[in-house]
BASE-35753 format. One record per residue (C-alpha): residue in three letters; residue number from 0; x, y, z. Coordinates in Angstrom, 2 decimals, m for minus. Layout:
<nodes>
+--------+-----+---------+---------+---------+
! residu ! num !       x !       y !       z !
+--------+-----+---------+---------+---------+
!    ALA ! NUM !       X !       Y !       Z !
...
+--------+-----+---------+---------+---------+
</nodes>
This chain:
<nodes>
+--------+-----+---------+---------+---------+
! residu ! num !       x !       y !       z !
+--------+-----+---------+---------+---------+
!    MET !   0 !  108.48 !   69.49 !   97.29 !
!    PRO !   1 !  110.69 !   72.73 !   97.91 !
!    LEU !   2 !  109.36 !   76.03 !   97.60 !
!    PHE !   3 !  110.77 !   77.98 !   94.72 !
!    ASP !   4 !  113.86 !   79.88 !   96.19 !
!    VAL !   5 !  113.83 !   83.78 !   95.21 !
!    TYR !   6 !  113.28 !   85.43 !   98.76 !
!    PRO !   7 !  116.18 !   85.98 !  101.01 !
!    LEU !   8 !  114.59 !   85.11 !  104.15 !
!    TYR !   9 !  114.91 !   86.10 !  107.98 !
!    ASP !  10 !  115.03 !   83.57 !  110.63 !
!    ILE !  11 !  111.20 !   85.01 !  111.98 !
!    THR !  12 !  107.78 !   83.20 !  111.80 !
!    PRO !  13 !  105.04 !   85.49 !  112.65 !
!    VAL !  14 !  101.74 !   83.59 !  114.13 !
!    ARG !  15 !  100.08 !   86.19 !  115.16 !
!    ALA !  16 !   99.99 !   90.51 !  114.83 !
!    LYS !  17 !   97.94 !   93.22 !  116.76 !
!    GLY !  18 !   98.30 !   96.86 !  116.09 !
!    VAL !  19 !  101.31 !   97.94 !  115.24 !
!    HIS !  20 !  102.87 !   94.96 !  116.34 !
!    VAL !  21 !  103.53 !   91.10 !  115.34 !
!    TYR !  22 !  104.73 !   88.35 !  117.27 !
!    ASP !  23 !  106.46 !   85.23 !  116.20 !
!    LYS !  24 !  106.28 !   81.41 !  117.21 !
!    ASN !  25 !  108.19 !   81.84 !  120.29 !
!    ARG !  26 !  105.79 !   84.74 !  121.66 !
!    LYS !  27 !  108.44 !   87.51 !  121.24 !
!    LYS !  28 !  106.58 !   90.90 !  120.28 !
!    TYR !  29 !  107.97 !   93.02 !  117.16 !
!    LEU !  30 !  107.61 !   96.62 !  116.47 !
!    ASP !  31 !  106.85 !   96.98 !  112.98 !
!    LEU !  32 !  107.65 !   99.67 !  111.21 !
!    TYR !  33 !  107.70 !   98.24 !  107.29 !
!    GLY !  34 !  104.21 !   97.03 !  107.32 !
!    GLY !  35 !  104.84 !   94.61 !  104.84 !
!    HIS !  36 !  106.14 !   96.79 !  101.93 !
!    ALA !  37 !  103.66 !   99.72 !  103.37 !
!    VAL !  38 !  100.94 !   97.20 !  103.41 !
!    ILE !  39 !   99.55 !   97.74 !  106.30 !
!    SER !  40 !   97.93 !  101.03 !  106.91 !
!    ILE !  41 !   95.65 !  101.12 !  109.65 !
!    GLY !  42 !   97.36 !   98.64 !  111.54 !
!    HIS !  43 !   97.14 !   94.45 !  112.29 !
!    GLN !  44 !   93.65 !   93.24 !  112.91 !
!    HIS !  45 !   91.80 !   96.24 !  113.07 !
!    PRO !  46 !   88.50 !   95.74 !  114.57 !
!    VAL !  47 !   86.36 !   97.79 !  111.92 !
!    TYR !  48 !   88.24 !   95.74 !  109.18 !
!    ASN !  49 !   87.99 !   92.43 !  110.90 !
!    ARG !  50 !   84.34 !   93.28 !  111.50 !
!    ARG !  51 !   83.65 !   93.97 !  107.52 !
!    LEU !  52 !   85.28 !   90.87 !  106.53 !
!    LYS !  53 !   83.74 !   88.59 !  109.04 !
!    LYS !  54 !   80.27 !   89.92 !  108.13 !
!    GLN !  55 !   80.99 !   89.96 !  104.22 !
!    ILE !  56 !   82.34 !   86.54 !  104.01 !
!    SER !  57 !   79.10 !   85.40 !  106.02 !
!    ARG !  58 !   77.29 !   86.36 !  102.60 !
!    ILE !  59 !   79.49 !   86.20 !   99.79 !
!    GLY !  60 !   82.94 !   86.53 !   99.22 !
!    PHE !  61 !   83.36 !   85.99 !   95.70 !
!    TYR !  62 !   81.70 !   86.52 !   91.87 !
!    SER !  63 !   82.89 !   87.60 !   89.11 !
!    ASN !  64 !   82.57 !   91.10 !   87.07 !
!    ALA !  65 !   79.81 !   89.47 !   84.98 !
!    ILE !  66 !   77.30 !   90.46 !   87.68 !
!    GLN !  67 !   76.19 !   93.72 !   89.62 !
!    ASN !  68 !   78.18 !   94.28 !   92.59 !
!    PRO !  69 !   76.84 !   97.74 !   94.40 !
!    LEU !  70 !   80.05 !   97.38 !   97.21 !
!    GLN !  71 !   82.47 !   98.80 !   93.55 !
!    THR !  72 !   80.27 !  101.43 !   92.71 !
!    GLN !  73 !   80.40 !  102.54 !   96.82 !
!    LEU !  74 !   84.38 !  102.05 !   97.26 !
!    ALA !  75 !   84.18 !  104.37 !   93.82 !
!    ASP !  76 !   81.91 !  107.23 !   95.99 !
!    GLU !  77 !   83.59 !  107.23 !   99.28 !
!    ILE !  78 !   87.65 !  107.16 !   97.20 !
!    GLU !  79 !   86.22 !  110.01 !   95.36 !
!    VAL !  80 !   84.91 !  111.99 !   98.28 !
!    GLN !  81 !   88.74 !  111.53 !  100.42 !
!    SER !  82 !   90.73 !  111.59 !   97.73 !
!    GLY !  83 !   89.46 !  114.77 !   96.26 !
!    CYS !  84 !   89.86 !  112.99 !   92.88 !
!    ASP !  85 !   86.38 !  113.89 !   91.53 !
!    GLY !  86 !   84.75 !  112.78 !   88.09 !
!    TYR !  87 !   87.49 !  109.37 !   87.68 !
!    GLN !  88 !   86.05 !  106.08 !   87.18 !
!    LEU !  89 !   87.54 !  103.23 !   89.14 !
!    PHE !  90 !   89.03 !  100.34 !   87.60 !
!    MET !  91 !   89.75 !   97.48 !   90.32 !
!    CYS !  92 !   92.47 !   94.47 !   90.05 !
!    SER !  93 !   94.39 !   92.55 !   92.44 !
!    SER !  94 !   97.78 !   94.05 !   93.12 !
!    GLY !  95 !  100.08 !   96.78 !   92.50 !
!    ALA !  96 !  101.71 !   95.27 !   89.34 !
!    GLU !  97 !   98.43 !   94.71 !   87.92 !
!    ALA !  98 !   96.93 !   97.99 !   88.31 !
!    ASN !  99 !  100.42 !   99.42 !   86.38 !
!    GLU ! 100 !   99.80 !   97.05 !   84.26 !
!    ASN ! 101 !   96.48 !   98.06 !   83.01 !
!    ALA ! 102 !   97.30 !  101.63 !   83.16 !
!    LEU ! 103 !  100.16 !  101.54 !   80.67 !
!    LYS ! 104 !   97.73 !   99.45 !   78.33 !
!    LEU ! 105 !   95.13 !  101.95 !   78.66 !
!    ALA ! 106 !   97.66 !  104.94 !   78.02 !
!    SER ! 107 !   98.38 !  102.69 !   75.03 !
!    PHE ! 108 !   94.44 !  102.50 !   73.89 !
!    TYR ! 109 !   93.52 !  105.83 !   74.53 !
!    THR ! 110 !   97.03 !  107.58 !   72.82 !
!    GLY ! 111 !   97.04 !  104.55 !   69.65 !
!    LYS ! 112 !  101.06 !  104.86 !   70.78 !
!    SER ! 113 !  103.62 !  102.35 !   72.73 !
!    LYS ! 114 !  106.74 !  103.97 !   73.88 !
!    ILE ! 115 !  106.92 !  104.40 !   77.66 !
!    VAL ! 116 !  109.17 !  107.13 !   79.65 !
!    ALA ! 117 !  110.16 !  106.41 !   82.96 !
!    PHE ! 118 !  112.50 !  107.58 !   86.02 !
!    LYS ! 119 !  116.07 !  106.30 !   86.99 !
!    ASN ! 120 !  115.14 !  103.77 !   90.03 !
!    ALA ! 121 !  112.19 !  103.85 !   89.43 !
!    PHE ! 122 !  109.83 !  100.75 !   90.60 !
!    HIS ! 123 !  106.34 !   99.68 !   88.97 !
!    GLY ! 124 !  106.13 !   95.98 !   89.12 !
!    ARG ! 125 !  107.18 !   92.81 !   87.74 !
!    THR ! 126 !  104.52 !   92.08 !   84.91 !
!    SER ! 127 !  105.32 !   92.62 !   81.48 !
!    ALA ! 128 !  105.40 !   96.42 !   80.67 !
!    ALA ! 129 !  105.57 !   97.13 !   84.58 !
!    VAL ! 130 !  108.56 !   95.62 !   85.00 !
!    ALA ! 131 !  110.32 !   96.88 !   81.69 !
!    ALA ! 132 !  109.30 !  100.32 !   82.87 !
!    THR ! 133 !  111.00 !   99.52 !   86.50 !
!    ASP ! 134 !  115.03 !  100.21 !   86.46 !
!    THR ! 135 !  115.94 !   97.24 !   87.91 !
!    PRO ! 136 !  117.82 !   95.34 !   84.47 !
!    LYS ! 137 !  118.37 !   92.06 !   86.68 !
!    ILE ! 138 !  114.89 !   90.94 !   86.96 !
!    ILE ! 139 !  114.02 !   92.05 !   83.70 !
!    ALA ! 140 !  113.43 !   88.82 !   81.12 !
!    PRO ! 141 !  113.90 !   89.18 !   77.21 !
!    LEU ! 142 !  110.44 !   88.62 !   76.93 !
!    ASN ! 143 !  109.96 !   91.61 !   78.81 !
!    ALA ! 144 !  112.87 !   94.35 !   77.03 !
!    GLN ! 145 !  110.59 !   93.74 !   73.88 !
!    GLN ! 146 !  108.50 !   97.07 !   75.36 !
!    GLU ! 147 !  110.03 !  100.40 !   74.29 !
!    VAL ! 148 !  110.96 !  102.36 !   77.57 !
!    VAL ! 149 !  113.52 !  105.40 !   78.04 !
!    PHE ! 150 !  114.44 !  106.29 !   81.33 !
!    LEU ! 151 !  115.28 !  109.46 !   82.39 !
!    GLU ! 152 !  116.90 !  111.42 !   85.83 !
!    PHE ! 153 !  114.77 !  113.33 !   87.62 !
!    GLY ! 154 !  114.65 !  117.06 !   86.53 !
!    ASP ! 155 !  116.27 !  116.14 !   83.00 !
!    GLU ! 156 !  113.87 !  118.69 !   81.11 !
!    GLU ! 157 !  116.06 !  118.83 !   77.82 !
!    GLY ! 158 !  115.76 !  114.78 !   77.62 !
!    LEU ! 159 !  111.87 !  114.92 !   78.79 !
!    GLU ! 160 !  110.99 !  117.02 !   76.28 !
!    LYS ! 161 !  113.22 !  115.67 !   73.17 !
!    THR ! 162 !  111.51 !  112.15 !   74.08 !
!    LEU ! 163 !  108.17 !  113.63 !   73.82 !
!    ARG ! 164 !  108.69 !  115.59 !   70.85 !
!    LYS ! 165 !  109.13 !  112.49 !   68.89 !
!    GLU ! 166 !  105.55 !  111.77 !   69.43 !
!    ASP ! 167 !  105.41 !  108.15 !   69.84 !
!    VAL ! 168 !  104.96 !  108.64 !   74.00 !
!    CYS ! 169 !  101.77 !  106.99 !   75.35 !
!    THR ! 170 !  103.16 !  107.89 !   78.79 !
!    VAL ! 171 !  104.86 !  109.19 !   81.50 !
!    ILE ! 172 !  104.82 !  107.10 !   84.54 !
!    ILE ! 173 !  106.01 !  108.62 !   88.04 !
!    GLU ! 174 !  106.23 !  108.00 !   91.55 !
!    ALA ! 175 !  105.76 !  111.00 !   93.29 !
!    ILE ! 176 !  107.99 !  109.67 !   96.43 !
!    GLN ! 177 !  109.83 !  106.50 !   94.95 !
!    GLY ! 178 !  109.21 !  103.34 !   96.91 !
!    VAL ! 179 !  112.17 !  100.81 !   96.05 !
!    GLY ! 180 !  114.13 !  103.05 !   94.36 !
!    GLY ! 181 !  114.87 !  105.04 !   97.73 !
!    LEU ! 182 !  112.72 !  107.73 !   98.22 !
!    ASP ! 183 !  113.96 !  110.12 !   95.73 !
!    MET ! 184 !  111.24 !  113.06 !   95.01 !
!    PRO ! 185 !  110.96 !  115.26 !   91.55 !
!    THR ! 186 !  110.73 !  118.72 !   92.19 !
!    GLN ! 187 !  107.83 !  120.79 !   91.82 !
!    LYS ! 188 !  108.76 !  122.57 !   88.51 !
!    PHE ! 189 !  109.63 !  119.31 !   87.70 !
!    MET ! 190 !  106.68 !  117.86 !   88.13 !
!    LYS ! 191 !  104.78 !  120.56 !   86.33 !
!    ARG ! 192 !  106.83 !  120.53 !   83.25 !
!    ILE ! 193 !  105.84 !  116.71 !   83.14 !
!    GLU ! 194 !  102.49 !  117.67 !   83.24 !
!    LYS ! 195 !  102.55 !  120.73 !   80.44 !
!    LEU ! 196 !  104.52 !  118.41 !   77.96 !
!    CYS ! 197 !  102.59 !  115.58 !   78.57 !
!    ILE ! 198 !   99.25 !  117.92 !   77.67 !
!    GLU ! 199 !  101.45 !  119.13 !   74.48 !
!    HIS ! 200 !  102.00 !  115.96 !   73.20 !
!    LYS ! 201 !   99.08 !  114.30 !   73.98 !
!    ALA ! 202 !  100.70 !  111.29 !   76.17 !
!    CYS ! 203 !   99.05 !  110.20 !   79.13 !
!    LEU ! 204 !  100.55 !  111.10 !   82.60 !
!    ILE ! 205 !  100.16 !  108.10 !   85.24 !
!    ALA ! 206 !  100.96 !  108.73 !   88.81 !
!    ASP ! 207 !  101.81 !  105.19 !   90.53 !
!    GLU ! 208 !  100.60 !  105.55 !   93.89 !
!    VAL ! 209 !  100.79 !  102.07 !   94.60 !
!    GLN ! 210 !  103.04 !  102.53 !   97.59 !
!    SER ! 211 !  102.62 !  106.28 !   98.34 !
!    GLY ! 212 !   98.97 !  106.38 !   98.17 !
!    PHE ! 213 !   95.67 !  105.67 !  100.62 !
!    GLY ! 214 !   97.46 !  108.54 !  102.72 !
!    ARG ! 215 !  100.84 !  107.44 !  103.21 !
!    SER ! 216 !  102.57 !  110.65 !  102.56 !
!    GLY ! 217 !  100.63 !  113.05 !  104.30 !
!    LYS ! 218 !   98.43 !  113.57 !  101.83 !
!    PHE ! 219 !   95.65 !  110.90 !  100.08 !
!    PHE ! 220 !   98.06 !  110.42 !   96.95 !
!    ALA ! 221 !  101.53 !  112.10 !   96.41 !
!    PHE ! 222 !  101.07 !  113.26 !   93.42 !
!    GLN ! 223 !   98.39 !  115.63 !   95.69 !
!    HIS ! 224 !  101.66 !  117.72 !   96.78 !
!    TYR ! 225 !  102.54 !  118.76 !   93.53 !
!    ASP ! 226 !   99.17 !  120.50 !   92.31 !
!    ILE ! 227 !   99.14 !  118.24 !   89.28 !
!    THR ! 228 !   96.37 !  116.45 !   87.33 !
!    PRO ! 229 !   97.47 !  112.84 !   86.11 !
!    ASN ! 230 !   95.45 !  110.66 !   83.32 !
!    ILE ! 231 !   95.66 !  107.67 !   85.48 !
!    ILE ! 232 !   96.57 !  107.33 !   88.97 !
!    SER ! 233 !   97.78 !  103.65 !   90.07 !
!    MET ! 234 !   97.11 !  102.20 !   93.84 !
!    ALA ! 235 !   97.22 !   98.67 !   95.88 !
!    LYS ! 236 !   99.66 !   97.95 !   98.90 !
!    GLY ! 237 !   97.64 !  100.07 !  101.90 !
!    MET ! 238 !   94.15 !  100.32 !  100.26 !
!    GLY ! 239 !   93.49 !   96.92 !  101.33 !
!    ASN ! 240 !   95.27 !   96.62 !  105.14 !
!    GLY ! 241 !   96.68 !   93.32 !  103.54 !
!    PHE ! 242 !   93.93 !   92.11 !  100.91 !
!    PRO ! 243 !   95.15 !   91.31 !   97.62 !
!    VAL ! 244 !   93.64 !   94.69 !   95.77 !
!    GLY ! 245 !   94.47 !   97.14 !   93.60 !
!    GLY ! 246 !   93.22 !   99.54 !   91.25 !
!    ILE ! 247 !   93.20 !  102.64 !   88.51 !
!    LEU ! 248 !   91.20 !  106.04 !   88.59 !
!    VAL ! 249 !   91.47 !  106.80 !   85.08 !
!    HIS ! 250 !   90.17 !  110.71 !   83.85 !
!    PRO ! 251 !   86.78 !  110.86 !   82.78 !
!    LYS ! 252 !   87.91 !  112.14 !   79.58 !
!    ILE ! 253 !   89.40 !  108.56 !   78.54 !
!    LYS ! 254 !   85.89 !  106.26 !   77.61 !
!    PRO ! 255 !   86.03 !  102.73 !   78.37 !
!    TRP ! 256 !   84.63 !  100.60 !   76.27 !
!    HIS ! 257 !   83.32 !   96.84 !   76.75 !
!    GLY ! 258 !   86.06 !   94.31 !   77.25 !
!    MET ! 259 !   88.93 !   96.88 !   77.28 !
!    LEU ! 260 !   90.11 !   95.86 !   80.46 !
!    GLY ! 261 !   89.65 !   92.76 !   82.70 !
!    THR ! 262 !   90.44 !   90.77 !   85.69 !
!    THR ! 263 !   89.04 !   87.74 !   87.24 !
!    PHE ! 264 !   89.27 !   88.79 !   91.47 !
!    GLY ! 265 !   89.78 !   92.49 !   90.88 !
!    GLY ! 266 !   86.90 !   94.53 !   93.07 !
!    ASN ! 267 !   85.73 !   90.88 !   94.71 !
!    HIS ! 268 !   83.61 !   91.92 !   97.67 !
!    LEU ! 269 !   85.80 !   90.94 !  100.09 !
!    ALA ! 270 !   88.57 !   93.06 !   98.30 !
!    CYS ! 271 !   85.83 !   96.30 !   98.31 !
!    GLN ! 272 !   85.36 !   95.34 !  102.34 !
!    ALA ! 273 !   88.57 !   95.81 !  103.22 !
!    SER ! 274 !   89.31 !   99.06 !  101.26 !
!    LEU ! 275 !   86.13 !  100.18 !  102.60 !
!    ALA ! 276 !   87.48 !   99.29 !  106.06 !
!    VAL ! 277 !   90.77 !  101.31 !  105.35 !
!    LEU ! 278 !   89.01 !  104.17 !  104.32 !
!    GLU ! 279 !   86.20 !  104.09 !  107.21 !
!    VAL ! 280 !   89.28 !  104.18 !  109.74 !
!    LEU ! 281 !   91.07 !  106.66 !  107.39 !
!    LYS ! 282 !   88.53 !  108.90 !  108.19 !
!    LYS ! 283 !   87.66 !  108.58 !  111.70 !
!    LYS ! 284 !   90.75 !  108.78 !  112.76 !
!    ASN ! 285 !   92.17 !  111.52 !  110.84 !
!    LEU ! 286 !   95.19 !  108.98 !  109.88 !
!    ILE ! 287 !   95.91 !  111.69 !  106.96 !
!    THR ! 288 !   96.44 !  114.29 !  109.26 !
!    HIS ! 289 !   98.34 !  111.86 !  111.73 !
!    ALA ! 290 !  100.76 !  110.84 !  108.96 !
!    ALA ! 291 !  101.71 !  114.07 !  108.39 !
!    THR ! 292 !  102.39 !  115.32 !  111.86 !
!    LEU ! 293 !  104.36 !  112.04 !  112.86 !
!    GLY ! 294 !  106.57 !  112.52 !  109.52 !
!    ASP ! 295 !  107.71 !  116.20 !  110.76 !
!    ALA ! 296 !  108.00 !  115.19 !  113.96 !
!    PHE ! 297 !  110.49 !  111.66 !  113.07 !
!    MET ! 298 !  112.50 !  113.71 !  110.42 !
!    THR ! 299 !  113.23 !  116.89 !  113.08 !
!    ARG ! 300 !  114.35 !  114.22 !  115.17 !
!    ALA ! 301 !  116.21 !  111.86 !  113.12 !
!    LYS ! 302 !  118.12 !  115.35 !  111.40 !
!    ASN ! 303 !  119.67 !  114.81 !  115.18 !
!    ILE ! 304 !  120.83 !  111.09 !  114.76 !
!    HIS ! 305 !  124.53 !  110.48 !  114.61 !
!    GLY ! 306 !  125.33 !  109.25 !  111.44 !
!    VAL ! 307 !  122.44 !  110.09 !  109.59 !
!    LYS ! 308 !  123.58 !  111.59 !  105.94 !
!    ASN ! 309 !  120.08 !  112.60 !  104.70 !
!    VAL ! 310 !  116.45 !  112.05 !  105.88 !
!    LYS ! 311 !  114.13 !  111.62 !  103.16 !
!    GLY ! 312 !  110.51 !  111.10 !  102.64 !
!    ARG ! 313 !  106.94 !  112.72 !  103.39 !
!    GLY ! 314 !  104.67 !  111.54 !  105.86 !
!    LEU ! 315 !  105.39 !  107.80 !  106.98 !
!    MET ! 316 !  107.00 !  106.68 !  103.83 !
!    LEU ! 317 !  110.51 !  107.70 !  105.14 !
!    GLY ! 318 !  113.92 !  106.70 !  104.77 !
!    LEU ! 319 !  117.22 !  107.15 !  106.33 !
!    GLU ! 320 !  120.45 !  107.40 !  104.65 !
!    PHE ! 321 !  123.90 !  107.00 !  106.09 !
!    ASP ! 322 !  127.14 !  106.49 !  104.72 !
!    PHE ! 323 !  127.23 !  102.76 !  104.81 !
!    GLU ! 324 !  125.14 !   99.89 !  103.65 !
!    VAL ! 325 !  122.42 !   99.42 !  106.12 !
!    GLY ! 326 !  122.13 !   95.50 !  105.93 !
!    GLU ! 327 !  123.66 !   94.37 !  108.94 !
!    LEU ! 328 !  122.02 !   97.70 !  110.89 !
!    ARG ! 329 !  118.55 !   95.86 !  109.60 !
!    LYS ! 330 !  119.94 !   92.65 !  111.13 !
!    LYS ! 331 !  120.91 !   94.13 !  114.93 !
!    LEU ! 332 !  117.53 !   96.11 !  114.66 !
!    ILE ! 333 !  115.59 !   92.95 !  114.38 !
!    TYR ! 334 !  117.32 !   90.40 !  116.06 !
!    GLU ! 335 !  118.68 !   92.61 !  119.18 !
!    HIS ! 336 !  115.91 !   95.31 !  119.49 !
!    ARG ! 337 !  112.54 !   93.52 !  117.61 !
!    ILE ! 338 !  112.21 !   96.17 !  115.06 !
!    PHE ! 339 !  111.20 !   95.34 !  111.81 !
!    THR ! 340 !  112.52 !   98.10 !  108.84 !
!    GLY ! 341 !  113.06 !   97.86 !  104.83 !
!    GLY ! 342 !  115.74 !   98.34 !  102.97 !
!    SER ! 343 !  115.92 !   99.72 !   99.17 !
!    SER ! 344 !  117.91 !   99.49 !   95.84 !
!    ASN ! 345 !  119.98 !  102.14 !   97.56 !
!    LYS ! 346 !  121.70 !  100.20 !   99.74 !
!    ASN ! 347 !  122.25 !  102.80 !  102.74 !
!    LEU ! 348 !  119.21 !  103.51 !  102.70 !
!    LEU ! 349 !  116.54 !  102.01 !  105.67 !
!    ARG ! 350 !  113.18 !  102.50 !  104.66 !
!    ILE ! 351 !  110.39 !  103.17 !  107.70 !
!    LEU ! 352 !  106.74 !  102.29 !  106.58 !
!    PRO ! 353 !  104.88 !  101.61 !  109.40 !
!    PRO ! 354 !  101.33 !  101.00 !  110.12 !
!    LEU ! 355 !   99.43 !  104.65 !  110.15 !
!    THR ! 356 !   98.00 !  104.14 !  113.37 !
!    ILE ! 357 !  102.08 !  104.12 !  115.04 !
!    GLN ! 358 !  102.58 !  106.54 !  117.54 !
!    GLN ! 359 !  104.95 !  108.44 !  118.89 !
!    LYS ! 360 !  106.63 !  106.39 !  121.89 !
!    HIS ! 361 !  106.93 !  103.43 !  119.18 !
!    LEU ! 362 !  109.17 !  106.44 !  116.88 !
!    SER ! 363 !  110.90 !  106.90 !  120.04 !
!    GLN ! 364 !  111.88 !  103.19 !  121.06 !
!    PHE ! 365 !  113.25 !  102.84 !  117.30 !
!    PHE ! 366 !  115.14 !  105.83 !  117.81 !
!    ASP ! 367 !  116.58 !  104.27 !  121.15 !
!    ALA ! 368 !  117.37 !  101.38 !  119.17 !
!    LEU ! 369 !  118.61 !  102.87 !  116.61 !
!    GLN ! 370 !  121.42 !  104.75 !  118.86 !
!    LYS ! 371 !  122.54 !  101.65 !  120.24 !
!    SER ! 372 !  122.84 !  100.07 !  117.12 !
!    LEU ! 373 !  125.08 !  102.40 !  115.78 !
+--------+-----+---------+---------+---------+
</nodes>
């Protein structure tokens, strides 16, 4: 039976990974500066991660949310401590799309309204409402297009106020650093304006932290660079270091009722242990500060690379923008220098999303390879 052919594939077959490196079937070693779409947060095969999962699977790996699971409470408490999101409530699921789908649904429940405000170049997932709020028309099926979504430019205060004034918007959903869209960021002024207008017009503010959360931006969540308080925070990717786990944090003023949200696999024992392992390593190794420090060093060095038009992002969520499409450059980096990097909907942007355990010597290896490839 053939696979349903929806992914363009590089001719590389990884069979093993360790730390910030991946090894293929021919024993070739690759530097991983992409982390499988920002998923690998504490490095491949981290001993804390492996130990927690092995110990848990020898006891119980899964049961439904119909029973008590103290690991969920433990995880919620640790997220609260490390993120500083005091009083928020945790609902767990299994992916970023599912997190955003539940965030959007919850916002509609809470406000009694249905219209969504999202932003140009946004990417929020591939499920029903999440993909409707994603600014990529070719992946929106007619079924998804039934959702009512208004797309605005970052900084369009007039358009935002005009749309919210109609009082039919349930939520404004925003990435503090756009991921797939190309690492664009709103200004401080615009983020504060969004928060103010959402309060005035009784709309929920959703911070999509699926890619930027769990320390990648140099703070626990990227929205924390802006001093705002979202109603709902979605998260996934780096939350589980490769194990499928996602979730939303819900502001205490939003009250739950039984059956409001649900999931089969979300919050299972293994998922909780995977995320607890990530949090343990983030804290012990001070990886959030490390991400901020390396990010600053990267940006300083990148500005001196010939051909780099713009350096974007924060922490270890970074992008190099050129005045040409980077598809061939990525191939050179993979096949000639054995370095994984990422692309985006901005075809001129090279994305850098390494494990947060990356070191300066690895970034130097990348810059040396980049200069040889340009």
